[in-house]
C-alpha positions as CSV (number, residue, x, y, z in Angstrom):
1,M,0.0,0.0,0.0
2,H,1.2,3.5,-0.7
3,S,0.7,4.6,2.8
4,G,1.6,8.2,2.3
5,L,-1.9,8.9,0.9
6,R,-5.4,8.7,2.1
7,R,-6.5,5.5,0.6
8,R,-8.9,7.1,-1.8
9,A,-9.4,10.1,-3.9
10,I,-9.9,13.5,-2.3
11,G,-12.9,15.0,-4.0
12,A,-15.4,12.3,-4.9
13,G,-18.2,14.6,-4.0
14,I,-20.9,12.0,-3.8
15,T,-21.2,8.9,-1.7
16,V,-22.0,5.3,-2.3
17,L,-25.6,6.2,-1.5
18,A,-25.8,8.0,-4.8
19,A,-25.6,4.8,-6.8
20,A,-29.3,4.7,-7.2
21,L,-29.2,2.8,-10.4
22,A,-26.8,0.2,-9.0
23,M,-28.6,-0.4,-5.7
24,S,-32.1,-0.2,-4.3
25,A,-33.2,2.9,-2.5
26,C,-31.6,3.1,0.9
27,G,-33.6,5.6,2.9
28,S,-32.0,8.1,5.2
29,S,-29.3,7.4,7.7
30,K,-29.5,8.5,11.3
31,T,-26.8,9.2,13.9
32,E,-28.9,8.7,17.0
33,G,-29.4,5.0,16.7
34,G,-31.4,3.2,14.1
35,A,-29.8,1.4,11.2
36,P,-28.1,3.2,8.3
37,A,-28.3,1.4,5.0
38,G,-26.3,-1.8,5.2
39,G,-25.8,-1.5,8.9
40,K,-27.6,-2.7,12.0
41,N,-30.1,-1.2,14.3
42,V,-28.2,-1.1,17.6
43,G,-30.5,1.3,19.4
44,D,-29.4,4.4,21.3
45,I,-25.6,4.3,21.3
46,F,-24.9,7.5,23.3
47,S,-27.2,7.9,26.3
48,S,-25.2,5.5,28.5
49,I,-21.9,7.2,28.0
50,K,-20.7,9.0,31.1
51,Q,-18.1,11.8,31.2
52,D,-14.8,11.0,32.9
53,P,-13.7,14.1,34.9
54,K,-10.1,12.9,35.0
55,L,-9.9,12.8,31.2
56,N,-11.7,16.2,30.9
57,A,-9.0,17.6,33.3
58,M,-6.3,16.6,30.8
59,L,-7.7,18.8,28.1
60,P,-6.2,22.3,27.4
61,A,-8.0,25.2,29.1
62,D,-9.1,26.8,25.9
63,I,-10.7,23.6,24.7
64,K,-12.6,23.2,28.0
65,S,-13.6,26.8,27.9
66,A,-14.9,26.5,24.4
67,G,-16.6,23.2,25.3
68,K,-15.6,21.6,22.0
69,F,-12.9,20.3,19.6
70,T,-13.3,21.6,16.1
71,V,-12.9,18.5,13.9
72,A,-12.3,18.7,10.1
73,A,-13.6,16.0,7.8
74,D,-14.0,15.6,4.0
75,P,-17.5,14.2,3.9
76,S,-17.4,12.2,0.6
77,Y,-16.5,8.7,1.8
78,A,-19.3,6.6,3.0
79,P,-19.7,5.0,5.5
80,N,-16.9,6.8,7.3
81,E,-17.9,10.4,6.7
82,F,-20.5,11.7,4.2
83,F,-23.4,14.0,3.9
84,D,-26.9,12.8,4.9
85,T,-29.8,13.1,2.4
86,D,-30.1,16.9,3.2
87,N,-26.6,17.4,1.8
88,K,-25.7,19.5,4.8
89,T,-25.4,17.2,7.8
90,I,-22.2,15.2,8.1
91,I,-22.8,11.6,9.3
92,G,-20.9,8.3,9.4
93,F,-18.8,6.1,11.5
94,D,-16.2,8.8,12.2
95,V,-18.9,11.2,13.3
96,D,-20.5,8.7,15.6
97,L,-17.2,7.9,17.1
98,G,-16.4,11.5,17.6
99,K,-19.7,12.1,19.3
100,A,-19.0,9.2,21.7
101,L,-15.5,10.4,22.4
102,G,-16.8,13.9,23.1
103,K,-19.3,12.6,25.6
104,K,-16.6,10.6,27.4
105,L,-14.3,13.7,27.5
106,G,-17.0,16.2,28.4
107,V,-16.7,18.3,25.2
108,E,-18.3,18.3,21.8
109,F,-16.7,17.1,18.6
110,T,-17.9,19.7,16.2
111,F,-17.4,18.5,12.6
112,Q,-16.7,21.0,9.8
113,Q,-16.4,20.2,6.1
114,A,-12.9,20.6,4.7
115,G,-11.0,19.5,1.6
116,F,-8.9,16.6,2.5
117,D,-5.6,18.2,1.5
118,A,-6.5,21.2,3.7
119,I,-7.1,19.3,6.9
120,I,-3.6,18.7,8.3
121,P,-2.4,22.2,7.2
122,G,-5.5,23.5,8.9
123,I,-4.6,21.7,12.1
124,T,-1.1,22.9,12.2
125,S,-2.3,26.5,11.6
126,G,-4.8,26.3,14.4
127,K,-7.9,26.5,12.2
128,Y,-8.9,23.0,13.3
129,N,-8.1,21.0,16.5
130,L,-8.6,17.5,15.1
131,G,-9.1,15.7,11.8
132,M,-11.3,12.6,11.5
133,S,-11.4,11.7,7.8
134,S,-10.1,8.2,7.1
135,F,-6.5,9.3,7.5
136,T,-3.9,6.6,7.2
137,D,-1.4,7.0,10.0
138,N,2.0,7.3,8.5
139,T,5.4,8.5,9.6
140,E,5.4,11.6,7.3
141,R,2.2,12.9,8.8
142,E,3.4,12.1,12.3
143,K,6.0,14.8,11.8
144,V,3.4,17.5,11.9
145,V,0.4,16.0,13.8
146,D,-0.1,13.2,16.3
147,F,-2.4,10.3,15.6
148,V,-4.7,8.2,17.8
149,T,-5.3,5.0,15.9
150,Y,-8.9,3.7,15.9
151,Y,-9.6,1.4,12.9
152,T,-7.8,-0.9,10.5
153,A,-8.5,-0.5,6.8
154,G,-7.1,-2.2,3.8
155,S,-8.1,-2.9,0.2
156,S,-11.0,-5.3,-0.5
157,L,-12.5,-6.9,-3.6
158,M,-16.2,-6.8,-4.4
159,V,-17.8,-9.1,-7.0
160,K,-21.2,-10.1,-8.2
161,K,-23.2,-12.2,-5.8
162,G,-22.0,-15.8,-6.0
163,N,-18.7,-14.7,-7.4
164,P,-19.4,-16.5,-10.8
165,Q,-15.8,-15.9,-12.1
166,G,-14.2,-17.1,-8.9
167,L,-12.2,-13.9,-8.4
168,K,-10.0,-13.5,-5.3
169,P,-7.8,-10.6,-4.1
170,D,-4.8,-12.7,-3.2
171,D,-4.1,-14.8,-6.4
172,L,-3.8,-14.3,-10.1
173,S,-7.5,-14.5,-10.9
174,L,-7.8,-10.7,-11.6
175,C,-5.2,-11.0,-14.4
176,G,-6.8,-9.8,-17.6
177,K,-10.0,-8.9,-15.8
178,K,-11.7,-5.5,-15.9
179,V,-11.4,-3.9,-12.4
180,A,-13.4,-0.8,-11.5
181,V,-11.7,1.7,-9.1
182,E,-12.1,5.2,-8.0
183,K,-9.7,7.7,-9.5
184,G,-6.8,8.9,-7.3
185,T,-6.8,5.8,-5.1
186,V,-4.1,3.3,-4.0
187,Q,-6.2,0.7,-5.7
188,L,-5.8,2.4,-9.1
189,D,-2.0,2.7,-8.3
190,E,-1.7,-1.0,-7.9
191,L,-3.4,-1.6,-11.3
192,S,-1.1,0.9,-13.0
193,A,0.5,-0.1,-16.3
194,T,3.6,1.7,-15.1
195,I,5.5,-0.5,-12.6
196,D,7.5,1.6,-10.0
197,D,8.0,0.0,-6.6
198,K,9.2,3.3,-5.1
199,K,6.1,5.1,-6.1
200,G,3.8,2.2,-5.2
201,L,2.7,1.7,-8.8
202,G,1.8,-1.5,-10.7
203,A,2.2,-4.1,-8.0
204,R,-0.7,-6.2,-9.3
205,T,0.3,-5.6,-12.9
206,K,3.8,-6.9,-12.1
207,K,2.5,-10.0,-10.3
208,C,0.4,-10.9,-13.4
209,K,3.2,-10.2,-15.9
210,D,5.8,-12.2,-13.9
211,A,3.4,-15.1,-14.1
212,G,3.1,-14.8,-17.8
213,K,-0.5,-13.6,-17.6
214,P,-2.2,-10.4,-19.0
215,A,-2.3,-7.4,-16.8
216,P,-5.6,-6.5,-15.1
217,I,-7.6,-3.8,-17.0
218,A,-8.1,-0.8,-14.7
219,Q,-11.4,1.1,-15.2
220,P,-11.1,4.4,-13.2
221,Y,-14.2,6.3,-12.3
222,P,-14.5,9.8,-10.7
223,D,-16.3,8.4,-7.7
224,Q,-17.0,5.1,-5.9
225,A,-20.7,5.1,-7.1
226,G,-19.5,5.0,-10.7
227,A,-17.2,2.0,-9.9
228,N,-20.1,0.1,-8.2
229,L,-22.4,0.9,-11.1
230,A,-19.9,-0.6,-13.6
231,L,-20.0,-3.9,-11.7
232,S,-23.8,-4.0,-11.6
233,T,-24.0,-3.3,-15.3
234,A,-21.3,-5.9,-16.2
235,R,-18.9,-3.3,-17.6
236,A,-16.5,-4.4,-14.9
237,D,-15.7,-7.8,-13.5
238,A,-14.9,-6.6,-10.0
239,V,-14.4,-3.5,-7.8
240,L,-11.4,-2.7,-5.6
241,A,-11.7,-0.1,-2.9
242,D,-11.0,0.5,0.8
243,S,-12.3,-2.3,3.0
244,P,-15.0,-0.4,5.0
245,V,-16.3,1.2,1.7
246,I,-16.5,-2.3,0.1
247,D,-18.1,-3.8,3.1
248,Y,-20.7,-1.0,3.2
249,A,-21.4,-1.1,-0.5
250,A,-21.9,-4.9,-0.5
251,K,-24.3,-4.8,2.5
252,Q,-26.5,-2.1,0.9
253,S,-26.5,-3.7,-2.6
254,N,-29.7,-5.6,-2.0
255,G,-27.9,-8.9,-2.6
256,Q,-26.2,-7.8,-5.9
257,F,-22.6,-7.8,-4.6
258,E,-20.5,-9.7,-2.1
259,V,-17.0,-9.3,-0.7
260,S,-14.4,-11.9,-1.9
261,G,-11.6,-12.9,0.4
262,A,-10.0,-10.8,3.1
263,A,-8.7,-7.2,3.1
264,Y,-5.0,-6.8,2.3
265,D,-2.4,-4.1,2.7
266,T,-4.0,-3.1,6.0
267,A,-2.9,0.0,7.9
268,P,-4.4,2.0,10.8
269,Y,-6.7,5.0,10.4
270,G,-5.9,7.7,12.9
271,I,-7.5,10.7,14.5
272,A,-5.1,13.6,13.7
273,V,-4.4,15.7,16.8
274,G,-2.6,19.1,16.8
275,K,0.8,18.9,18.5
276,N,-0.1,22.0,20.4
277,L,-2.9,20.3,22.3
278,G,-0.8,18.9,25.1
279,Q,-2.3,15.8,26.7
280,S,-5.3,15.8,24.4
281,K,-4.0,12.8,22.4
282,D,-3.6,10.8,25.6
283,A,-7.1,11.8,26.8
284,I,-8.6,10.8,23.5
285,L,-6.8,7.5,23.5
286,A,-8.0,6.8,27.1
287,A,-11.5,7.7,26.1
288,L,-11.4,5.4,23.1
289,K,-10.2,2.5,25.2
290,A,-13.0,3.2,27.7
291,L,-15.6,3.2,24.9
292,Q,-14.2,-0.1,23.7
293,S,-14.3,-1.7,27.2
294,E,-17.9,-0.5,27.6
295,G,-19.0,-1.9,24.3
296,T,-19.9,1.5,22.7
297,Y,-17.1,1.2,20.1
298,N,-18.4,-2.1,18.8
299,K,-21.9,-0.9,18.7
300,I,-20.8,2.0,16.4
301,L,-19.0,-0.5,14.1
302,E,-22.1,-2.7,14.1
303,K,-24.3,0.2,13.2
304,W,-22.3,0.9,10.1
305,G,-21.6,-2.8,9.3
306,I,-17.8,-2.5,9.4
307,Q,-16.9,-4.7,12.4
308,D,-14.1,-6.5,10.5
309,G,-11.8,-3.4,10.8
310,A,-12.0,-3.1,14.6
311,D,-8.8,-1.9,16.2
312,T,-8.4,-3.8,19.4
313,N,-5.1,-2.1,20.4
314,P,-5.4,1.6,19.7
315,V,-2.1,3.6,20.2
316,I,-0.6,7.0,19.7
317,N,1.4,7.2,16.5
318,G,1.2,3.6,15.3
319,A,2.4,4.1,11.7
320,K,3.7,1.1,9.9
321,G,5.7,3.2,7.6
């Protein structure tokens, strides 16, 4: 995985929910319990969360005075962060986790829309306190912000129900096949016709060519909905995307799609924390661990149908490279 990037394109602009032609109508999603499309009704997640005064005391005085962390997110990546049907309200797994963390810490996590590339510079400039937007924790980013890891994501393969072509993510079965991907993603990089290990390009292409087989045929689309639609209309044989995105899309496809095999090239997502926020990262980590021990974390994952990526050992700055 080219871990220096977010795992997908920055400006998709629409969510998996927009693939109305590829999937049945999903209805609205709700953050206060109830089941989003493809998820599970887990009831009220937040009412039982109790503030921990010791963790609140670890926060900077200005954060406690304001009563909130300002959290930047690029809401174009369901189910992690995306706009609800009103195109104004940011919802998703990251938002629910932020709300739960806020209740444990005694402050609000107030989400603001931001372009992905602008989030970390915005944190370092003081415009935002935190970033929760499917960031892959890596060593380059750790130089300017700290990360609290909270989820493990990789690349996953989605195929037609029943997997009629027997496609798998970990063998040569994708060689010569048409694979739909979102533009600007690490998944498109691995399908690149150009092979360059240093730049993270063409890994799957090289694997096929070394075995004397034709390279996979990349079909890039401007957004994830387009890639999913290509699979449903048989213009593509499979879809590659981030594991939570694939899990979510498969669950809300009304039985059209399924996930084949396990996620690969996994790496931690992290909450980006400004280095000027003192013990905030330690307080957030402790709050996250408390939510895990109380079962709230798992309920949030269940709500969005992405339990497979649960991070059972969250840490500060856990980059793999």
